[in-house]
N, C-alpha and C positions, 0 to 999 in steps of 0.2 A: 188311127185305125184305117188301113187301106183296104176298102171294100168296094168292089165295082158298083154294087147297087147303091151304096151310100154316096159314092162319087157322082153317080147319075142324078141322085136326088139333089145334091149340092149344085150341080150344073143347072138343073131345072130351076132351082130357087134363084140362081143368078140371072137366068133368063127372065124370070118373072119380075125381078127387081129392075132390070133394064127396061122392060115394057112399062112398068109403072112410072119410071122416071120420064120416059118419052111421053106418056099420057099426061103426066103432070105439066110438062112443058106446053103441050097442046092446050090443056085446060086453061093455063094462064094467058095464052095468046087468044083464046076464043072469046068472042063477044056475044055469040048467039046462045040464048038459054037452052034451046033444043040440043045444040051440039055439046054444050057443057053437061047436060043431063046424060047424054049418051056416053061421054067420056067417063063421067062419075060411075055409071053402071059397069063400064068395062073395068075400071079400077077395082070396084067391089068384087067383081067376078075373079079377077086375078088375085086379089087379097085372100079370098076364100080358098083358091087353089094353093096359095102359099101356106095357108094354115094347114091344109090337108098334107102338103108336102112335109111340113115341120113335124106334124104328128107321126107320119109314117117313118120319118128319119129317127125320131125318138124311139119308136117301137123297135125298129130294126137294130138300132144301137144297143138298146137294152137286151134284145135277144142275142146279139153277137157277144155281148159281155158275159151273159149267162153261159153260152156255149164255151167261151174261152175259160171261164171259171171251172166249168165241169171237166173240161179236158185237162186243165192244170191239176185238179184234184185227182183225176184218174191216173195221171202220170206220176204223181207223188206216191200213190198207193202201190203202184207197180214197183 
């Protein structure tokens, strides 16, 4: 399904994934507990944003499928 809004959500998800990978590398290289704590908090925040993104994408996909089904039914009746 080619939908600009869904494509935007996919791109945001990719960006979040990239950020998490970068933070994971920083976490592995870090030796300071304070710095590790900050990185873990950032990862948690990004993970929550990813979850929101996924929920929104699922809602939009479901809505688009309903619209498509309704329009298909309407065109069959005509």
